[in-house]
A tleap script that builds the chain and sets N, CA, C and O, in Angstrom:
source leaprc.protein.ff14SB
mol = sequence {
  NMET ARG PHE PHE ASP LEU ILE VAL PRO GLY
  PRO VAL ILE GLY MET VAL LEU LEU LEU PHE
  PHE LEU ILE ILE LYS LYS SER SER PHE GLN
  SER LEU ASP ASN ALA ALA PHE LEU HIE LEU
  ARG TYR LEU PRO LEU LEU PHE ILE PRO ALA
  ALA MET GLY ILE ILE THR GLN VAL ASP THR
  ILE SER LYS GLU PHE TRP ALA ILE VAL ILE
  SER LEU PHE PHE GLY THR LEU ILE ALA LEU
  ALA PHE SER ALA LYS LEU ILE ASP ILE MET
  THR THR LYS LYS GLU LYS LYS ASN GLU CLEU
}
set mol.1.N position { 47.341 -95.712 -130.707 }
set mol.1.CA position { 48.748 -95.388 -130.653 }
set mol.1.C position { 48.947 -93.981 -131.215 }
set mol.1.O position { 48.414 -93.650 -132.274 }
set mol.2.N position { 49.713 -93.159 -130.503 }
set mol.2.CA position { 49.970 -91.787 -130.940 }
set mol.2.C position { 51.441 -91.635 -131.300 }
set mol.2.O position { 52.330 -92.012 -130.538 }
set mol.3.N position { 51.670 -91.078 -132.469 }
set mol.3.CA position { 53.043 -90.839 -132.895 }
set mol.3.C position { 53.524 -89.451 -132.493 }
set mol.3.O position { 54.674 -89.279 -132.088 }
set mol.4.N position { 52.661 -88.485 -132.604 }
set mol.4.CA position { 53.013 -87.107 -132.292 }
set mol.4.C position { 52.002 -86.539 -131.314 }
set mol.4.O position { 50.814 -86.847 -131.402 }
set mol.5.N position { 52.456 -85.721 -130.388 }
set mol.5.CA position { 51.556 -85.021 -129.482 }
set mol.5.C position { 51.436 -83.567 -129.940 }
set mol.5.O position { 51.994 -82.657 -129.326 }
set mol.6.N position { 50.703 -83.375 -131.022 }
set mol.6.CA position { 50.545 -82.051 -131.592 }
set mol.6.C position { 49.219 -81.451 -131.155 }
set mol.6.O position { 48.231 -82.164 -130.985 }
set mol.7.N position { 49.205 -80.140 -130.975 }
set mol.7.CA position { 47.963 -79.479 -130.628 }
set mol.7.C position { 47.212 -79.027 -131.881 }
set mol.7.O position { 46.095 -78.519 -131.783 }
set mol.8.N position { 47.809 -79.207 -133.042 }
set mol.8.CA position { 47.182 -78.843 -134.306 }
set mol.8.C position { 46.409 -80.062 -134.818 }
set mol.8.O position { 46.959 -81.162 -134.881 }
set mol.9.N position { 45.132 -79.870 -135.185 }
set mol.9.CA position { 44.340 -81.006 -135.681 }
set mol.9.C position { 44.891 -81.584 -136.975 }
set mol.9.O position { 45.533 -80.880 -137.754 }
set mol.10.N position { 44.643 -82.846 -137.195 }
set mol.10.CA position { 45.100 -83.537 -138.393 }
set mol.10.C position { 44.644 -82.906 -139.689 }
set mol.10.O position { 45.453 -82.773 -140.607 }
set mol.11.N position { 43.351 -82.501 -139.814 }
set mol.11.CA position { 42.928 -81.871 -141.068 }
set mol.11.C position { 43.690 -80.586 -141.390 }
set mol.11.O position { 43.926 -80.280 -142.559 }
set mol.12.N position { 44.071 -79.838 -140.365 }
set mol.12.CA position { 44.848 -78.616 -140.600 }
set mol.12.C position { 46.227 -78.980 -141.129 }
set mol.12.O position { 46.723 -78.343 -142.059 }
set mol.13.N position { 46.843 -79.984 -140.553 }
set mol.13.CA position { 48.149 -80.440 -141.034 }
set mol.13.C position { 48.035 -80.922 -142.480 }
set mol.13.O position { 48.906 -80.642 -143.303 }
set mol.14.N position { 46.957 -81.648 -142.786 }
set mol.14.CA position { 46.736 -82.121 -144.152 }
set mol.14.C position { 46.578 -80.982 -145.135 }
set mol.14.O position { 47.104 -81.050 -146.246 }
set mol.15.N position { 45.861 -79.934 -144.750 }
set mol.15.CA position { 45.687 -78.786 -145.647 }
set mol.15.C position { 47.005 -78.057 -145.865 }
set mol.15.O position { 47.283 -77.596 -146.973 }
set mol.16.N position { 47.818 -77.949 -144.821 }
set mol.16.CA position { 49.123 -77.298 -144.965 }
set mol.16.C position { 50.021 -78.124 -145.888 }
set mol.16.O position { 50.716 -77.571 -146.741 }
set mol.17.N position { 50.003 -79.449 -145.716 }
set mol.17.CA position { 50.795 -80.312 -146.603 }
set mol.17.C position { 50.307 -80.213 -148.048 }
set mol.17.O position { 51.117 -80.192 -148.975 }
set mol.18.N position { 48.981 -80.152 -148.247 }
set mol.18.CA position { 48.439 -79.987 -149.596 }
set mol.18.C position { 48.870 -78.650 -150.186 }
set mol.18.O position { 49.218 -78.574 -151.364 }
set mol.19.N position { 48.848 -77.594 -149.373 }
set mol.19.CA position { 49.299 -76.285 -149.838 }
set mol.19.C position { 50.757 -76.331 -150.279 }
set mol.19.O position { 51.099 -75.827 -151.349 }
set mol.20.N position { 51.623 -76.937 -149.457 }
set mol.20.CA position { 53.039 -77.044 -149.827 }
set mol.20.C position { 53.220 -77.851 -151.106 }
set mol.20.O position { 54.035 -77.495 -151.957 }
set mol.21.N position { 52.454 -78.949 -151.244 }
set mol.21.CA position { 52.542 -79.765 -152.449 }
set mol.21.C position { 52.146 -78.963 -153.684 }
set mol.21.O position { 52.810 -79.030 -154.719 }
set mol.22.N position { 51.047 -78.195 -153.565 }
set mol.22.CA position { 50.594 -77.412 -154.713 }
set mol.22.C position { 51.555 -76.276 -155.038 }
set mol.22.O position { 51.708 -75.910 -156.203 }
set mol.23.N position { 52.207 -75.712 -154.013 }
set mol.23.CA position { 53.208 -74.672 -154.263 }
set mol.23.C position { 54.406 -75.266 -155.001 }
set mol.23.O position { 54.926 -74.663 -155.940 }
set mol.24.N position { 54.837 -76.443 -154.574 }
set mol.24.CA position { 55.990 -77.090 -155.214 }
set mol.24.C position { 55.651 -77.511 -156.643 }
set mol.24.O position { 56.443 -77.305 -157.562 }
set mol.25.N position { 54.473 -78.098 -156.821 }
set mol.25.CA position { 54.071 -78.602 -158.144 }
set mol.25.C position { 53.665 -77.471 -159.087 }
set mol.25.O position { 53.777 -77.618 -160.304 }
set mol.26.N position { 53.197 -76.344 -158.544 }
set mol.26.CA position { 52.792 -75.148 -159.284 }
set mol.26.C position { 51.570 -75.362 -160.183 }
set mol.26.O position { 51.293 -74.538 -161.055 }
set mol.27.N position { 50.843 -76.453 -159.977 }
set mol.27.CA position { 49.595 -76.667 -160.706 }
set mol.27.C position { 48.787 -77.730 -159.971 }
set mol.27.O position { 49.289 -78.412 -159.077 }
set mol.28.N position { 47.553 -77.850 -160.361 }
set mol.28.CA position { 46.678 -78.839 -159.753 }
set mol.28.C position { 46.668 -80.092 -160.629 }
set mol.28.O position { 47.382 -80.171 -161.629 }
set mol.29.N position { 45.860 -81.053 -160.244 }
set mol.29.CA position { 45.701 -82.243 -161.060 }
set mol.29.C position { 44.223 -82.627 -161.062 }
set mol.29.O position { 43.461 -82.184 -160.203 }
set mol.30.N position { 43.831 -83.432 -162.004 }
set mol.30.CA position { 42.416 -83.702 -162.282 }
set mol.30.C position { 41.673 -84.285 -161.079 }
set mol.30.O position { 40.553 -83.864 -160.792 }
set mol.31.N position { 42.265 -85.233 -160.380 }
set mol.31.CA position { 41.550 -85.849 -159.262 }
set mol.31.C position { 41.309 -84.845 -158.131 }
set mol.31.O position { 40.277 -84.912 -157.463 }
set mol.32.N position { 42.235 -83.925 -157.908 }
set mol.32.CA position { 42.033 -82.883 -156.907 }
set mol.32.C position { 40.934 -81.922 -157.344 }
set mol.32.O position { 40.108 -81.507 -156.531 }
set mol.33.N position { 40.924 -81.573 -158.610 }
set mol.33.CA position { 39.880 -80.695 -159.125 }
set mol.33.C position { 38.500 -81.335 -158.974 }
set mol.33.O position { 37.539 -80.664 -158.596 }
set mol.34.N position { 38.405 -82.626 -159.268 }
set mol.34.CA position { 37.122 -83.329 -159.120 }
set mol.34.C position { 36.669 -83.361 -157.664 }
set mol.34.O position { 35.494 -83.136 -157.374 }
set mol.35.N position { 37.586 -83.636 -156.758 }
set mol.35.CA position { 37.238 -83.693 -155.331 }
set mol.35.C position { 36.826 -82.320 -154.822 }
set mol.35.O position { 35.878 -82.210 -154.044 }
set mol.36.N position { 37.521 -81.277 -155.247 }
set mol.36.CA position { 37.174 -79.919 -154.815 }
set mol.36.C position { 35.798 -79.527 -155.343 }
set mol.36.O position { 35.004 -78.925 -154.621 }
set mol.37.N position { 35.515 -79.865 -156.594 }
set mol.37.CA position { 34.203 -79.542 -157.159 }
set mol.37.C position { 33.100 -80.273 -156.402 }
set mol.37.O position { 32.049 -79.690 -156.133 }
set mol.38.N position { 33.318 -81.524 -156.059 }
set mol.38.CA position { 32.326 -82.303 -155.320 }
set mol.38.C position { 32.064 -81.690 -153.948 }
set mol.38.O position { 30.913 -81.584 -153.524 }
set mol.39.N position { 33.125 -81.286 -153.253 }
set mol.39.CA position { 32.960 -80.675 -151.935 }
set mol.39.C position { 32.297 -79.298 -152.016 }
set mol.39.O position { 31.467 -78.959 -151.173 }
set mol.40.N position { 32.656 -78.522 -153.007 }
set mol.40.CA position { 32.043 -77.205 -153.160 }
set mol.40.C position { 30.563 -77.306 -153.498 }
set mol.40.O position { 29.773 -76.428 -153.151 }
set mol.41.N position { 30.202 -78.372 -154.171 }
set mol.41.CA position { 28.802 -78.570 -154.533 }
set mol.41.C position { 27.923 -78.736 -153.295 }
set mol.41.O position { 26.782 -78.273 -153.276 }
set mol.42.N position { 28.449 -79.393 -152.265 }
set mol.42.CA position { 27.676 -79.653 -151.047 }
set mol.42.C position { 28.103 -78.770 -149.876 }
set mol.42.O position { 27.766 -79.067 -148.730 }
set mol.43.N position { 28.822 -77.714 -150.138 }
set mol.43.CA position { 29.305 -76.819 -149.091 }
set mol.43.C position { 28.195 -76.219 -148.230 }
set mol.43.O position { 28.385 -76.101 -147.019 }
set mol.44.N position { 27.055 -75.838 -148.787 }
set mol.44.CA position { 25.999 -75.278 -147.923 }
set mol.44.C position { 25.541 -76.222 -146.812 }
set mol.44.O position { 25.086 -75.759 -145.765 }
set mol.45.N position { 25.649 -77.508 -147.015 }
set mol.45.CA position { 25.258 -78.458 -145.967 }
set mol.45.C position { 26.135 -78.338 -144.728 }
set mol.45.O position { 25.708 -78.685 -143.627 }
set mol.46.N position { 27.352 -77.850 -144.901 }
set mol.46.CA position { 28.262 -77.708 -143.762 }
set mol.46.C position { 27.867 -76.550 -142.854 }
set mol.46.O position { 28.321 -76.481 -141.712 }
set mol.47.N position { 27.026 -75.639 -143.344 }
set mol.47.CA position { 26.614 -74.511 -142.521 }
set mol.47.C position { 25.442 -74.848 -141.609 }
set mol.47.O position { 25.170 -74.101 -140.668 }
set mol.48.N position { 24.753 -75.933 -141.855 }
set mol.48.CA position { 23.606 -76.302 -141.030 }
set mol.48.C position { 24.018 -76.571 -139.578 }
set mol.48.O position { 23.362 -76.047 -138.678 }
set mol.49.N position { 25.066 -77.357 -139.297 }
set mol.49.CA position { 25.450 -77.552 -137.890 }
set mol.49.C position { 25.856 -76.256 -137.190 }
set mol.49.O position { 25.566 -76.080 -136.006 }
set mol.50.N position { 26.517 -75.355 -137.898 }
set mol.50.CA position { 26.905 -74.080 -137.289 }
set mol.50.C position { 25.677 -73.253 -136.954 }
set mol.50.O position { 25.611 -72.635 -135.891 }
set mol.51.N position { 24.710 -73.236 -137.849 }
set mol.51.CA position { 23.475 -72.488 -137.582 }
set mol.51.C position { 22.716 -73.091 -136.403 }
set mol.51.O position { 22.163 -72.359 -135.581 }
set mol.52.N position { 22.687 -74.394 -136.318 }
set mol.52.CA position { 22.002 -75.044 -135.194 }
set mol.52.C position { 22.734 -74.747 -133.883 }
set mol.52.O position { 22.094 -74.571 -132.846 }
set mol.53.N position { 24.039 -74.691 -133.920 }
set mol.53.CA position { 24.802 -74.350 -132.721 }
set mol.53.C position { 24.487 -72.947 -132.241 }
set mol.53.O position { 24.390 -72.704 -131.039 }
set mol.54.N position { 24.329 -72.029 -133.174 }
set mol.54.CA position { 23.971 -70.654 -132.805 }
set mol.54.C position { 22.576 -70.618 -132.193 }
set mol.54.O position { 22.349 -69.933 -131.195 }
set mol.55.N position { 21.652 -71.349 -132.785 }
set mol.55.CA position { 20.276 -71.354 -132.281 }
set mol.55.C position { 20.207 -71.957 -130.877 }
set mol.55.O position { 19.474 -71.453 -130.025 }
set mol.56.N position { 20.960 -73.025 -130.628 }
set mol.56.CA position { 20.888 -73.688 -129.322 }
set mol.56.C position { 21.674 -72.955 -128.240 }
set mol.56.O position { 21.475 -73.218 -127.054 }
set mol.57.N position { 22.561 -72.044 -128.627 }
set mol.57.CA position { 23.398 -71.343 -127.645 }
set mol.57.C position { 23.057 -69.861 -127.553 }
set mol.57.O position { 23.941 -69.048 -127.279 }
set mol.58.N position { 21.819 -69.496 -127.771 }
set mol.58.CA position { 21.410 -68.093 -127.751 }
set mol.58.C position { 21.680 -67.458 -126.388 }
set mol.58.O position { 22.114 -66.308 -126.327 }
set mol.59.N position { 21.436 -68.169 -125.312 }
set mol.59.CA position { 21.673 -67.615 -123.974 }
set mol.59.C position { 23.148 -67.270 -123.764 }
set mol.59.O position { 23.478 -66.181 -123.294 }
set mol.60.N position { 24.011 -68.189 -124.111 }
set mol.60.CA position { 25.455 -67.948 -123.953 }
set mol.60.C position { 25.911 -66.802 -124.839 }
set mol.60.O position { 26.694 -65.955 -124.410 }
set mol.61.N position { 25.427 -66.775 -126.066 }
set mol.61.CA position { 25.814 -65.714 -126.993 }
set mol.61.C position { 25.334 -64.358 -126.492 }
set mol.61.O position { 26.062 -63.370 -126.592 }
set mol.62.N position { 24.133 -64.299 -125.961 }
set mol.62.CA position { 23.632 -63.006 -125.467 }
set mol.62.C position { 24.411 -62.538 -124.240 }
set mol.62.O position { 24.593 -61.334 -124.058 }
set mol.63.N position { 24.873 -63.451 -123.401 }
set mol.63.CA position { 25.673 -63.070 -122.223 }
set mol.63.C position { 27.061 -62.579 -122.626 }
set mol.63.O position { 27.593 -61.647 -122.023 }
set mol.64.N position { 27.633 -63.191 -123.621 }
set mol.64.CA position { 29.006 -62.878 -124.039 }
set mol.64.C position { 29.031 -62.078 -125.345 }
set mol.64.O position { 30.019 -62.118 -126.078 }
set mol.65.N position { 27.960 -61.361 -125.635 }
set mol.65.CA position { 27.817 -60.669 -126.913 }
set mol.65.C position { 28.975 -59.726 -127.205 }
set mol.65.O position { 29.568 -59.796 -128.282 }
set mol.66.N position { 29.310 -58.842 -126.264 }
set mol.66.CA position { 30.353 -57.841 -126.522 }
set mol.66.C position { 31.735 -58.472 -126.651 }
set mol.66.O position { 32.553 -58.007 -127.444 }
set mol.67.N position { 32.001 -59.515 -125.889 }
set mol.67.CA position { 33.291 -60.200 -126.034 }
set mol.67.C position { 33.401 -60.838 -127.416 }
set mol.67.O position { 34.464 -60.813 -128.037 }
set mol.68.N position { 32.305 -61.404 -127.887 }
set mol.68.CA position { 32.302 -62.015 -129.218 }
set mol.68.C position { 32.475 -60.961 -130.299 }
set mol.68.O position { 33.262 -61.150 -131.226 }
set mol.69.N position { 31.753 -59.858 -130.191 }
set mol.69.CA position { 31.837 -58.796 -131.204 }
set mol.69.C position { 33.237 -58.196 -131.248 }
set mol.69.O position { 33.795 -57.995 -132.326 }
set mol.70.N position { 33.804 -57.911 -130.079 }
set mol.70.CA position { 35.144 -57.305 -130.034 }
set mol.70.C position { 36.195 -58.267 -130.583 }
set mol.70.O position { 37.071 -57.857 -131.344 }
set mol.71.N position { 36.113 -59.543 -130.202 }
set mol.71.CA position { 37.095 -60.501 -130.711 }
set mol.71.C position { 36.943 -60.713 -132.216 }
set mol.71.O position { 37.945 -60.868 -132.915 }
set mol.72.N position { 35.722 -60.725 -132.725 }
set mol.72.CA position { 35.524 -60.829 -134.172 }
set mol.72.C position { 36.080 -59.611 -134.895 }
set mol.72.O position { 36.695 -59.744 -135.953 }
set mol.73.N position { 35.868 -58.427 -134.335 }
set mol.73.CA position { 36.362 -57.200 -134.951 }
set mol.73.C position { 37.885 -57.205 -135.033 }
set mol.73.O position { 38.459 -56.982 -136.099 }
set mol.74.N position { 38.538 -57.464 -133.893 }
set mol.74.CA position { 40.002 -57.442 -133.900 }
set mol.74.C position { 40.595 -58.619 -134.672 }
set mol.74.O position { 41.646 -58.481 -135.299 }
set mol.75.N position { 39.940 -59.758 -134.630 }
set mol.75.CA position { 40.396 -60.893 -135.427 }
set mol.75.C position { 40.334 -60.601 -136.916 }
set mol.75.O position { 41.229 -60.977 -137.673 }
set mol.76.N position { 39.269 -59.928 -137.327 }
set mol.76.CA position { 39.136 -59.542 -138.731 }
set mol.76.C position { 40.208 -58.528 -139.124 }
set mol.76.O position { 40.790 -58.627 -140.204 }
set mol.77.N position { 40.469 -57.554 -138.250 }
set mol.77.CA position { 41.527 -56.574 -138.544 }
set mol.77.C position { 42.893 -57.244 -138.672 }
set mol.77.O position { 43.665 -56.918 -139.573 }
set mol.78.N position { 43.186 -58.171 -137.780 }
set mol.78.CA position { 44.471 -58.874 -137.838 }
set mol.78.C position { 44.571 -59.685 -139.125 }
set mol.78.O position { 45.611 -59.677 -139.783 }
set mol.79.N position { 43.491 -60.387 -139.490 }
set mol.79.CA position { 43.505 -61.187 -140.716 }
set mol.79.C position { 43.666 -60.303 -141.952 }
set mol.79.O position { 44.403 -60.656 -142.873 }
set mol.80.N position { 42.986 -59.161 -141.978 }
set mol.80.CA position { 43.119 -58.244 -143.107 }
set mol.80.C position { 44.529 -57.669 -143.204 }
set mol.80.O position { 45.094 -57.573 -144.293 }
set mol.81.N position { 45.090 -57.289 -142.062 }
set mol.81.CA position { 46.450 -56.743 -142.064 }
set mol.81.C position { 47.455 -57.786 -142.529 }
set mol.81.O position { 48.350 -57.485 -143.320 }
set mol.82.N position { 47.308 -59.008 -142.039 }
set mol.82.CA position { 48.220 -60.085 -142.445 }
set mol.82.C position { 48.086 -60.360 -143.937 }
set mol.82.O position { 49.090 -60.494 -144.637 }
set mol.83.N position { 46.842 -60.444 -144.431 }
set mol.83.CA position { 46.616 -60.716 -145.851 }
set mol.83.C position { 47.185 -59.598 -146.724 }
set mol.83.O position { 47.805 -59.863 -147.754 }
set mol.84.N position { 46.974 -58.356 -146.310 }
set mol.84.CA position { 47.500 -57.227 -147.081 }
set mol.84.C position { 49.020 -57.252 -147.129 }
set mol.84.O position { 49.609 -57.027 -148.187 }
set mol.85.N position { 49.656 -57.521 -146.005 }
set mol.85.CA position { 51.123 -57.584 -145.965 }
set mol.85.C position { 51.646 -58.738 -146.812 }
set mol.85.O position { 52.646 -58.595 -147.516 }
set mol.86.N position { 50.964 -59.892 -146.741 }
set mol.86.CA position { 51.377 -61.044 -147.532 }
set mol.86.C position { 51.254 -60.758 -149.025 }
set mol.86.O position { 52.152 -61.103 -149.793 }
set mol.87.N position { 50.164 -60.138 -149.443 }
set mol.87.CA position { 49.988 -59.790 -150.858 }
set mol.87.C position { 51.041 -58.773 -151.290 }
set mol.87.O position { 51.561 -58.849 -152.403 }
set mol.88.N position { 51.356 -57.817 -150.409 }
set mol.88.CA position { 52.389 -56.828 -150.710 }
set mol.88.C position { 53.740 -57.504 -150.911 }
set mol.88.O position { 54.461 -57.190 -151.858 }
set mol.89.N position { 54.078 -58.421 -150.032 }
set mol.89.CA position { 55.355 -59.143 -150.149 }
set mol.89.C position { 55.390 -59.962 -151.430 }
set mol.89.O position { 56.397 -59.979 -152.137 }
set mol.90.N position { 54.286 -60.642 -151.727 }
set mol.90.CA position { 54.260 -61.502 -152.909 }
set mol.90.C position { 54.325 -60.690 -154.206 }
set mol.90.O position { 55.016 -61.085 -155.145 }
set mol.91.N position { 53.616 -59.566 -154.266 }
set mol.91.CA position { 53.670 -58.756 -155.485 }
set mol.91.C position { 55.032 -58.104 -155.663 }
set mol.91.O position { 55.519 -57.981 -156.787 }
set mol.92.N position { 55.653 -57.683 -154.561 }
set mol.92.CA position { 57.001 -57.115 -154.647 }
set mol.92.C position { 57.986 -58.165 -155.132 }
set mol.92.O position { 58.851 -57.880 -155.960 }
set mol.93.N position { 57.854 -59.371 -154.620 }
set mol.93.CA position { 58.737 -60.467 -155.029 }
set mol.93.C position { 58.540 -60.786 -156.510 }
set mol.93.O position { 59.509 -61.036 -157.228 }
set mol.94.N position { 57.301 -60.777 -156.959 }
set mol.94.CA position { 57.027 -61.077 -158.372 }
set mol.94.C position { 57.538 -59.961 -159.273 }
set mol.94.O position { 58.058 -60.235 -160.355 }
set mol.95.N position { 57.400 -58.700 -158.845 }
set mol.95.CA position { 57.903 -57.582 -159.637 }
set mol.95.C position { 59.420 -57.642 -159.758 }
set mol.95.O position { 59.975 -57.387 -160.827 }
set mol.96.N position { 60.090 -57.982 -158.654 }
set mol.96.CA position { 61.556 -58.105 -158.706 }
set mol.96.C position { 61.978 -59.228 -159.630 }
set mol.96.O position { 62.968 -59.112 -160.351 }
set mol.97.N position { 61.211 -60.336 -159.607 }
set mol.97.CA position { 61.523 -61.475 -160.474 }
set mol.97.C position { 61.325 -61.119 -161.944 }
set mol.97.O position { 62.094 -61.559 -162.799 }
set mol.98.N position { 60.291 -60.318 -162.242 }
set mol.98.CA position { 60.021 -59.918 -163.627 }
set mol.98.C position { 61.055 -58.919 -164.141 }
set mol.98.O position { 61.306 -58.851 -165.345 }
set mol.99.N position { 61.657 -58.140 -163.232 }
set mol.99.CA position { 62.680 -57.163 -163.642 }
set mol.99.C position { 63.962 -57.852 -164.087 }
set mol.99.O position { 64.694 -57.332 -164.929 }
set mol.100.N position { 64.227 -59.016 -163.525 }
set mol.100.CA position { 65.459 -59.721 -163.884 }
set mol.100.C position { 65.345 -60.290 -165.232 }
set mol.100.O position { 66.282 -60.923 -165.716 }
savepdb mol mol.pdb
quit
């Protein structure tokens, strides 16, 4: 049974909800800290499937090499620009709040 026909995966929605909760609460809690530490401890294991995917798709990657490189380059520039603007907005907002 489907309640919503969303194109966004469930884990992404969960992370956004967790982000909003942490913003509202303005602090973490012990059980979240324990779960994060446990996941960070085994984080390198998550890179094994990605590495295997790269190894098994060498032909496709070599055919589409320039498209991949160009999209990674521009994607990185967009992410950096967005992050810089967001940090600028947040620091300006914090400075204005401290002036009051």
